[in-house]
PyMOL Python script that loads the backbone (N, CA, C, O; Angstrom):
from pymol import cmd

cmd.read_pdbstr("""\
ATOM      1  N   UNK A   1      15.728  10.014 -22.475  1.00  0.00           N
ATOM      2  CA  UNK A   1      15.026  10.153 -23.740  1.00  0.00           C
ATOM      3  C   UNK A   1      15.966  10.612 -24.841  1.00  0.00           C
ATOM      4  O   UNK A   1      16.946  11.309 -24.578  1.00  0.00           O
ATOM      5  N   UNK A   2      15.680  10.238 -26.018  1.00  0.00           N
ATOM      6  CA  UNK A   2      16.499  10.614 -27.164  1.00  0.00           C
ATOM      7  C   UNK A   2      16.236  12.064 -27.547  1.00  0.00           C
ATOM      8  O   UNK A   2      15.127  12.577 -27.396  1.00  0.00           O
ATOM      9  N   UNK A   3      17.288  12.710 -28.046  1.00  0.00           N
ATOM     10  CA  UNK A   3      17.147  14.085 -28.521  1.00  0.00           C
ATOM     11  C   UNK A   3      16.517  14.063 -29.908  1.00  0.00           C
ATOM     12  O   UNK A   3      16.677  13.094 -30.650  1.00  0.00           O
ATOM     13  N   UNK A   4      15.803  15.124 -30.258  1.00  0.00           N
ATOM     14  CA  UNK A   4      15.274  15.199 -31.618  1.00  0.00           C
ATOM     15  C   UNK A   4      16.413  15.092 -32.629  1.00  0.00           C
ATOM     16  O   UNK A   4      17.516  15.580 -32.379  1.00  0.00           O
ATOM     17  N   UNK A   5      16.153  14.469 -33.745  1.00  0.00           N
ATOM     18  CA  UNK A   5      17.184  14.280 -34.768  1.00  0.00           C
ATOM     19  C   UNK A   5      17.817  15.616 -35.129  1.00  0.00           C
ATOM     20  O   UNK A   5      17.120  16.602 -35.368  1.00  0.00           O
ATOM     21  N   UNK A   6      19.132  15.637 -35.166  1.00  0.00           N
ATOM     22  CA  UNK A   6      19.860  16.833 -35.543  1.00  0.00           C
ATOM     23  C   UNK A   6      20.113  17.817 -34.424  1.00  0.00           C
ATOM     24  O   UNK A   6      20.843  18.788 -34.623  1.00  0.00           O
ATOM     25  N   UNK A   7      19.537  17.603 -33.253  1.00  0.00           N
ATOM     26  CA  UNK A   7      19.752  18.514 -32.124  1.00  0.00           C
ATOM     27  C   UNK A   7      20.586  17.815 -31.068  1.00  0.00           C
ATOM     28  O   UNK A   7      20.186  16.766 -30.563  1.00  0.00           O
ATOM     29  N   UNK A   8      21.747  18.379 -30.722  1.00  0.00           N
ATOM     30  CA  UNK A   8      22.565  17.752 -29.680  1.00  0.00           C
ATOM     31  C   UNK A   8      21.924  17.885 -28.302  1.00  0.00           C
ATOM     32  O   UNK A   8      21.155  18.813 -28.049  1.00  0.00           O
ATOM     33  N   UNK A   9      22.243  16.971 -27.438  1.00  0.00           N
ATOM     34  CA  UNK A   9      21.787  17.000 -26.053  1.00  0.00           C
ATOM     35  C   UNK A   9      22.713  17.928 -25.271  1.00  0.00           C
ATOM     36  O   UNK A   9      23.931  17.759 -25.310  1.00  0.00           O
ATOM     37  N   UNK A  10      22.153  18.898 -24.568  1.00  0.00           N
ATOM     38  CA  UNK A  10      22.938  19.834 -23.765  1.00  0.00           C
ATOM     39  C   UNK A  10      23.311  19.177 -22.442  1.00  0.00           C
ATOM     40  O   UNK A  10      22.463  18.596 -21.765  1.00  0.00           O
ATOM     41  N   UNK A  11      24.593  19.273 -22.080  1.00  0.00           N
ATOM     42  CA  UNK A  11      25.113  18.647 -20.869  1.00  0.00           C
ATOM     43  C   UNK A  11      25.806  19.699 -20.019  1.00  0.00           C
ATOM     44  O   UNK A  11      26.543  20.537 -20.539  1.00  0.00           O
ATOM     45  N   UNK A  12      25.571  19.657 -18.711  1.00  0.00           N
ATOM     46  CA  UNK A  12      26.274  20.521 -17.768  1.00  0.00           C
ATOM     47  C   UNK A  12      27.221  19.690 -16.927  1.00  0.00           C
ATOM     48  O   UNK A  12      26.925  18.539 -16.608  1.00  0.00           O
ATOM     49  N   UNK A  13      28.351  20.261 -16.568  1.00  0.00           N
ATOM     50  CA  UNK A  13      29.352  19.584 -15.742  1.00  0.00           C
ATOM     51  C   UNK A  13      29.320  20.184 -14.344  1.00  0.00           C
ATOM     52  O   UNK A  13      29.402  21.402 -14.184  1.00  0.00           O
ATOM     53  N   UNK A  14      29.200  19.334 -13.338  1.00  0.00           N
ATOM     54  CA  UNK A  14      29.274  19.758 -11.938  1.00  0.00           C
ATOM     55  C   UNK A  14      30.646  19.380 -11.407  1.00  0.00           C
ATOM     56  O   UNK A  14      30.967  18.198 -11.281  1.00  0.00           O
ATOM     57  N   UNK A  15      31.452  20.384 -11.099  1.00  0.00           N
ATOM     58  CA  UNK A  15      32.808  20.156 -10.600  1.00  0.00           C
ATOM     59  C   UNK A  15      33.830  20.472 -11.671  1.00  0.00           C
ATOM     60  O   UNK A  15      33.726  19.986 -12.797  1.00  0.00           O
ATOM     61  N   UNK A  16      34.817  21.284 -11.328  1.00  0.00           N
ATOM     62  CA  UNK A  16      35.814  21.681 -12.320  1.00  0.00           C
ATOM     63  C   UNK A  16      37.210  21.198 -11.955  1.00  0.00           C
ATOM     64  O   UNK A  16      38.211  21.793 -12.354  1.00  0.00           O
ATOM     65  N   UNK A  17      37.261  20.120 -11.197  1.00  0.00           N
ATOM     66  CA  UNK A  17      38.552  19.498 -10.898  1.00  0.00           C
ATOM     67  C   UNK A  17      39.058  18.708 -12.098  1.00  0.00           C
ATOM     68  O   UNK A  17      38.568  18.870 -13.215  1.00  0.00           O
ATOM     69  N   UNK A  18      40.028  17.865 -11.855  1.00  0.00           N
ATOM     70  CA  UNK A  18      40.663  17.095 -12.933  1.00  0.00           C
ATOM     71  C   UNK A  18      39.650  16.278 -13.729  1.00  0.00           C
ATOM     72  O   UNK A  18      39.670  16.305 -14.959  1.00  0.00           O
ATOM     73  N   UNK A  19      38.774  15.558 -13.052  1.00  0.00           N
ATOM     74  CA  UNK A  19      37.793  14.710 -13.732  1.00  0.00           C
ATOM     75  C   UNK A  19      36.753  15.570 -14.467  1.00  0.00           C
ATOM     76  O   UNK A  19      36.396  15.267 -15.605  1.00  0.00           O
ATOM     77  N   UNK A  20      36.272  16.627 -13.827  1.00  0.00           N
ATOM     78  CA  UNK A  20      35.310  17.514 -14.475  1.00  0.00           C
ATOM     79  C   UNK A  20      35.875  18.149 -15.731  1.00  0.00           C
ATOM     80  O   UNK A  20      35.186  18.256 -16.745  1.00  0.00           O
ATOM     81  N   UNK A  21      37.138  18.574 -15.665  1.00  0.00           N
ATOM     82  CA  UNK A  21      37.796  19.158 -16.840  1.00  0.00           C
ATOM     83  C   UNK A  21      37.908  18.140 -17.964  1.00  0.00           C
ATOM     84  O   UNK A  21      37.678  18.466 -19.128  1.00  0.00           O
ATOM     85  N   UNK A  22      38.261  16.904 -17.615  1.00  0.00           N
ATOM     86  CA  UNK A  22      38.394  15.852 -18.617  1.00  0.00           C
ATOM     87  C   UNK A  22      37.044  15.603 -19.298  1.00  0.00           C
ATOM     88  O   UNK A  22      36.969  15.512 -20.523  1.00  0.00           O
ATOM     89  N   UNK A  23      35.996  15.496 -18.508  1.00  0.00           N
ATOM     90  CA  UNK A  23      34.670  15.253 -19.081  1.00  0.00           C
ATOM     91  C   UNK A  23      34.217  16.437 -19.930  1.00  0.00           C
ATOM     92  O   UNK A  23      33.647  16.242 -21.004  1.00  0.00           O
ATOM     93  N   UNK A  24      34.461  17.651 -19.466  1.00  0.00           N
ATOM     94  CA  UNK A  24      34.073  18.839 -20.232  1.00  0.00           C
ATOM     95  C   UNK A  24      34.767  18.857 -21.590  1.00  0.00           C
ATOM     96  O   UNK A  24      34.134  19.138 -22.607  1.00  0.00           O
ATOM     97  N   UNK A  25      36.056  18.560 -21.612  1.00  0.00           N
ATOM     98  CA  UNK A  25      36.801  18.552 -22.872  1.00  0.00           C
ATOM     99  C   UNK A  25      36.280  17.477 -23.816  1.00  0.00           C
ATOM    100  O   UNK A  25      36.153  17.713 -25.017  1.00  0.00           O
ATOM    101  N   UNK A  26      35.980  16.302 -23.284  1.00  0.00           N
ATOM    102  CA  UNK A  26      35.454  15.224 -24.128  1.00  0.00           C
ATOM    103  C   UNK A  26      34.094  15.593 -24.707  1.00  0.00           C
ATOM    104  O   UNK A  26      33.854  15.406 -25.900  1.00  0.00           O
ATOM    105  N   UNK A  27      33.216  16.109 -23.877  1.00  0.00           N
ATOM    106  CA  UNK A  27      31.878  16.477 -24.350  1.00  0.00           C
ATOM    107  C   UNK A  27      31.962  17.613 -25.359  1.00  0.00           C
ATOM    108  O   UNK A  27      31.267  17.599 -26.375  1.00  0.00           O
ATOM    109  N   UNK A  28      32.808  18.591 -25.081  1.00  0.00           N
ATOM    110  CA  UNK A  28      32.902  19.772 -25.935  1.00  0.00           C
ATOM    111  C   UNK A  28      33.419  19.451 -27.329  1.00  0.00           C
ATOM    112  O   UNK A  28      33.056  20.129 -28.290  1.00  0.00           O
ATOM    113  N   UNK A  29      34.257  18.431 -27.455  1.00  0.00           N
ATOM    114  CA  UNK A  29      34.862  18.241 -28.763  1.00  0.00           C
ATOM    115  C   UNK A  29      34.862  16.852 -29.349  1.00  0.00           C
ATOM    116  O   UNK A  29      35.238  16.683 -30.509  1.00  0.00           O
ATOM    117  N   UNK A  30      34.454  15.847 -28.589  1.00  0.00           N
ATOM    118  CA  UNK A  30      34.656  14.497 -29.096  1.00  0.00           C
ATOM    119  C   UNK A  30      33.448  13.584 -29.049  1.00  0.00           C
ATOM    120  O   UNK A  30      33.511  12.465 -29.558  1.00  0.00           O
ATOM    121  N   UNK A  31      32.368  14.017 -28.463  1.00  0.00           N
ATOM    122  CA  UNK A  31      31.213  13.125 -28.337  1.00  0.00           C
ATOM    123  C   UNK A  31      30.092  13.626 -29.248  1.00  0.00           C
ATOM    124  O   UNK A  31      29.422  14.609 -28.931  1.00  0.00           O
ATOM    125  N   UNK A  32      29.892  12.952 -30.372  1.00  0.00           N
ATOM    126  CA  UNK A  32      28.819  13.375 -31.276  1.00  0.00           C
ATOM    127  C   UNK A  32      27.462  13.313 -30.571  1.00  0.00           C
ATOM    128  O   UNK A  32      27.184  12.390 -29.805  1.00  0.00           O
ATOM    129  N   UNK A  33      26.643  14.295 -30.841  1.00  0.00           N
ATOM    130  CA  UNK A  33      25.305  14.313 -30.267  1.00  0.00           C
ATOM    131  C   UNK A  33      25.207  14.982 -28.910  1.00  0.00           C
ATOM    132  O   UNK A  33      24.113  15.109 -28.361  1.00  0.00           O
ATOM    133  N   UNK A  34      26.353  15.418 -28.353  1.00  0.00           N
ATOM    134  CA  UNK A  34      26.346  16.124 -27.072  1.00  0.00           C
ATOM    135  C   UNK A  34      26.918  17.522 -27.256  1.00  0.00           C
ATOM    136  O   UNK A  34      27.764  17.756 -28.119  1.00  0.00           O
ATOM    137  N   UNK A  35      26.438  18.451 -26.425  1.00  0.00           N
ATOM    138  CA  UNK A  35      26.933  19.832 -26.441  1.00  0.00           C
ATOM    139  C   UNK A  35      27.160  20.257 -25.003  1.00  0.00           C
ATOM    140  O   UNK A  35      26.269  20.122 -24.164  1.00  0.00           O
ATOM    141  N   UNK A  36      28.343  20.768 -24.714  1.00  0.00           N
ATOM    142  CA  UNK A  36      28.615  21.288 -23.382  1.00  0.00           C
ATOM    143  C   UNK A  36      27.864  22.604 -23.229  1.00  0.00           C
ATOM    144  O   UNK A  36      28.115  23.555 -23.968  1.00  0.00           O
ATOM    145  N   UNK A  37      26.942  22.660 -22.268  1.00  0.00           N
ATOM    146  CA  UNK A  37      26.077  23.826 -22.107  1.00  0.00           C
ATOM    147  C   UNK A  37      26.555  24.773 -21.013  1.00  0.00           C
ATOM    148  O   UNK A  37      26.412  25.988 -21.148  1.00  0.00           O
ATOM    149  N   UNK A  38      27.124  24.234 -19.926  1.00  0.00           N
ATOM    150  CA  UNK A  38      27.542  25.065 -18.797  1.00  0.00           C
ATOM    151  C   UNK A  38      28.382  24.231 -17.840  1.00  0.00           C
ATOM    152  O   UNK A  38      28.384  23.001 -17.899  1.00  0.00           O
ATOM    153  N   UNK A  39      29.093  24.924 -16.958  1.00  0.00           N
ATOM    154  CA  UNK A  39      29.875  24.258 -15.914  1.00  0.00           C
ATOM    155  C   UNK A  39      29.543  24.884 -14.564  1.00  0.00           C
ATOM    156  O   UNK A  39      29.109  26.034 -14.491  1.00  0.00           O
ATOM    157  N   UNK A  40      29.753  24.117 -13.499  1.00  0.00           N
ATOM    158  CA  UNK A  40      29.479  24.590 -12.144  1.00  0.00           C
ATOM    159  C   UNK A  40      30.557  24.072 -11.211  1.00  0.00           C
ATOM    160  O   UNK A  40      31.046  22.953 -11.366  1.00  0.00           O
ATOM    161  N   UNK A  41      30.920  24.891 -10.247  1.00  0.00           N
ATOM    162  CA  UNK A  41      31.817  24.463  -9.178  1.00  0.00           C
ATOM    163  C   UNK A  41      31.473  25.280  -7.937  1.00  0.00           C
ATOM    164  O   UNK A  41      30.975  26.400  -8.053  1.00  0.00           O
ATOM    165  N   UNK A  42      31.728  24.740  -6.773  1.00  0.00           N
ATOM    166  CA  UNK A  42      31.500  25.486  -5.533  1.00  0.00           C
ATOM    167  C   UNK A  42      32.451  26.673  -5.426  1.00  0.00           C
ATOM    168  O   UNK A  42      32.119  27.686  -4.811  1.00  0.00           O
ATOM    169  N   UNK A  43      33.631  26.547  -6.026  1.00  0.00           N
ATOM    170  CA  UNK A  43      34.635  27.618  -5.990  1.00  0.00           C
ATOM    171  C   UNK A  43      34.445  28.491  -7.229  1.00  0.00           C
ATOM    172  O   UNK A  43      34.637  28.033  -8.355  1.00  0.00           O
ATOM    173  N   UNK A  44      34.070  29.735  -7.015  1.00  0.00           N
ATOM    174  CA  UNK A  44      33.731  30.624  -8.126  1.00  0.00           C
ATOM    175  C   UNK A  44      34.860  30.769  -9.140  1.00  0.00           C
ATOM    176  O   UNK A  44      34.614  30.693 -10.344  1.00  0.00           O
ATOM    177  N   UNK A  45      36.082  30.974  -8.685  1.00  0.00           N
ATOM    178  CA  UNK A  45      37.194  31.163  -9.617  1.00  0.00           C
ATOM    179  C   UNK A  45      37.431  29.918 -10.467  1.00  0.00           C
ATOM    180  O   UNK A  45      37.765  30.028 -11.647  1.00  0.00           O
ATOM    181  N   UNK A  46      37.262  28.742  -9.881  1.00  0.00           N
ATOM    182  CA  UNK A  46      37.443  27.491 -10.632  1.00  0.00           C
ATOM    183  C   UNK A  46      36.355  27.334 -11.687  1.00  0.00           C
ATOM    184  O   UNK A  46      36.634  26.929 -12.815  1.00  0.00           O
ATOM    185  N   UNK A  47      35.125  27.652 -11.323  1.00  0.00           N
ATOM    186  CA  UNK A  47      34.019  27.563 -12.282  1.00  0.00           C
ATOM    187  C   UNK A  47      34.250  28.500 -13.458  1.00  0.00           C
ATOM    188  O   UNK A  47      34.088  28.104 -14.612  1.00  0.00           O
ATOM    189  N   UNK A  48      34.625  29.736 -13.168  1.00  0.00           N
ATOM    190  CA  UNK A  48      34.804  30.713 -14.236  1.00  0.00           C
ATOM    191  C   UNK A  48      36.014  30.394 -15.110  1.00  0.00           C
ATOM    192  O   UNK A  48      35.997  30.671 -16.310  1.00  0.00           O
ATOM    193  N   UNK A  49      37.043  29.827 -14.536  1.00  0.00           N
ATOM    194  CA  UNK A  49      38.204  29.437 -15.339  1.00  0.00           C
ATOM    195  C   UNK A  49      37.828  28.342 -16.339  1.00  0.00           C
ATOM    196  O   UNK A  49      38.169  28.432 -17.518  1.00  0.00           O
ATOM    197  N   UNK A  50      37.130  27.312 -15.870  1.00  0.00           N
ATOM    198  CA  UNK A  50      36.731  26.230 -16.770  1.00  0.00           C
ATOM    199  C   UNK A  50      35.725  26.734 -17.803  1.00  0.00           C
ATOM    200  O   UNK A  50      35.825  26.394 -18.982  1.00  0.00           O
ATOM    201  N   UNK A  51      34.770  27.530 -17.376  1.00  0.00           N
ATOM    202  CA  UNK A  51      33.808  28.089 -18.323  1.00  0.00           C
ATOM    203  C   UNK A  51      34.483  28.903 -19.410  1.00  0.00           C
ATOM    204  O   UNK A  51      34.127  28.803 -20.584  1.00  0.00           O
ATOM    205  N   UNK A  52      35.455  29.705 -19.019  1.00  0.00           N
ATOM    206  CA  UNK A  52      36.206  30.505 -19.983  1.00  0.00           C
ATOM    207  C   UNK A  52      36.990  29.610 -20.938  1.00  0.00           C
ATOM    208  O   UNK A  52      37.004  29.843 -22.146  1.00  0.00           O
ATOM    209  N   UNK A  53      37.637  28.594 -20.395  1.00  0.00           N
ATOM    210  CA  UNK A  53      38.412  27.662 -21.226  1.00  0.00           C
ATOM    211  C   UNK A  53      37.530  26.944 -22.247  1.00  0.00           C
ATOM    212  O   UNK A  53      37.958  26.688 -23.372  1.00  0.00           O
ATOM    213  N   UNK A  54      36.303  26.623 -21.852  1.00  0.00           N
ATOM    214  CA  UNK A  54      35.398  25.845 -22.705  1.00  0.00           C
ATOM    215  C   UNK A  54      34.444  26.717 -23.519  1.00  0.00           C
ATOM    216  O   UNK A  54      33.752  26.219 -24.407  1.00  0.00           O
ATOM    217  N   UNK A  55      34.406  28.016 -23.220  1.00  0.00           N
ATOM    218  CA  UNK A  55      33.517  28.912 -23.951  1.00  0.00           C
ATOM    219  C   UNK A  55      32.043  28.726 -23.624  1.00  0.00           C
ATOM    220  O   UNK A  55      31.177  28.878 -24.486  1.00  0.00           O
ATOM    221  N   UNK A  56      31.770  28.391 -22.348  1.00  0.00           N
ATOM    222  CA  UNK A  56      30.382  28.189 -21.913  1.00  0.00           C
ATOM    223  C   UNK A  56      30.136  28.975 -20.625  1.00  0.00           C
ATOM    224  O   UNK A  56      31.090  29.376 -19.958  1.00  0.00           O
ATOM    225  N   UNK A  57      28.873  29.199 -20.269  1.00  0.00           N
ATOM    226  CA  UNK A  57      28.569  29.877 -19.009  1.00  0.00           C
ATOM    227  C   UNK A  57      29.059  29.066 -17.807  1.00  0.00           C
ATOM    228  O   UNK A  57      29.095  27.836 -17.839  1.00  0.00           O
ATOM    229  N   UNK A  58      29.432  29.782 -16.756  1.00  0.00           N
ATOM    230  CA  UNK A  58      29.897  29.141 -15.524  1.00  0.00           C
ATOM    231  C   UNK A  58      29.056  29.633 -14.355  1.00  0.00           C
ATOM    232  O   UNK A  58      28.662  30.798 -14.297  1.00  0.00           O
ATOM    233  N   UNK A  59      28.792  28.725 -13.430  1.00  0.00           N
ATOM    234  CA  UNK A  59      28.013  29.035 -12.242  1.00  0.00           C
ATOM    235  C   UNK A  59      28.759  28.522 -11.029  1.00  0.00           C
ATOM    236  O   UNK A  59      29.503  27.545 -11.115  1.00  0.00           O
ATOM    237  N   UNK A  60      28.558  29.188  -9.888  1.00  0.00           N
ATOM    238  CA  UNK A  60      29.264  28.791  -8.670  1.00  0.00           C
ATOM    239  C   UNK A  60      28.319  28.815  -7.481  1.00  0.00           C
ATOM    240  O   UNK A  60      27.280  29.475  -7.496  1.00  0.00           O
ATOM    241  N   UNK A  61      28.709  28.079  -6.452  1.00  0.00           N
ATOM    242  CA  UNK A  61      27.941  28.062  -5.218  1.00  0.00           C
ATOM    243  C   UNK A  61      26.630  27.317  -5.361  1.00  0.00           C
ATOM    244  O   UNK A  61      26.361  26.689  -6.384  1.00  0.00           O
ATOM    245  N   UNK A  62      25.826  27.396  -4.325  1.00  0.00           N
ATOM    246  CA  UNK A  62      24.554  26.675  -4.312  1.00  0.00           C
ATOM    247  C   UNK A  62      23.530  27.258  -5.274  1.00  0.00           C
ATOM    248  O   UNK A  62      22.640  26.541  -5.733  1.00  0.00           O
ATOM    249  N   UNK A  63      23.637  28.534  -5.584  1.00  0.00           N
ATOM    250  CA  UNK A  63      22.634  29.157  -6.449  1.00  0.00           C
ATOM    251  C   UNK A  63      22.702  28.659  -7.884  1.00  0.00           C
ATOM    252  O   UNK A  63      21.731  28.795  -8.629  1.00  0.00           O
ATOM    253  N   UNK A  64      23.829  28.086  -8.285  1.00  0.00           N
ATOM    254  CA  UNK A  64      23.972  27.620  -9.662  1.00  0.00           C
ATOM    255  C   UNK A  64      23.394  26.253  -9.921  1.00  0.00           C
ATOM    256  O   UNK A  64      23.349  25.808 -11.068  1.00  0.00           O
ATOM    257  N   UNK A  65      22.945  25.569  -8.870  1.00  0.00           N
ATOM    258  CA  UNK A  65      22.415  24.213  -9.033  1.00  0.00           C
ATOM    259  C   UNK A  65      20.929  24.237  -8.725  1.00  0.00           C
ATOM    260  O   UNK A  65      20.511  24.681  -7.656  1.00  0.00           O
ATOM    261  N   UNK A  66      20.148  23.763  -9.656  1.00  0.00           N
ATOM    262  CA  UNK A  66      18.695  23.733  -9.430  1.00  0.00           C
ATOM    263  C   UNK A  66      18.168  22.329  -9.601  1.00  0.00           C
ATOM    264  O   UNK A  66      16.968  22.097  -9.452  1.00  0.00           O
TER     265      UNK A  66
END
""", "prot")
cmd.dss("prot")
cmd.show_as("cartoon", "prot")
cmd.util.cbc("prot")
cmd.orient("prot")
């Protein structure tokens, strides 16, 4: 569904490896109409590193995915 006019669509990234980092960077700064909302990885330190780099909340393990 389309987002209401003027409101970006919030996107979460699952996985903070090379591809996840690339997608997070693109969404965070180059894709109009999208907003990076959060990141998740099974490895807690990896999730928090990417979240810190992108300035968004980070979640790890199974509890972060609903």
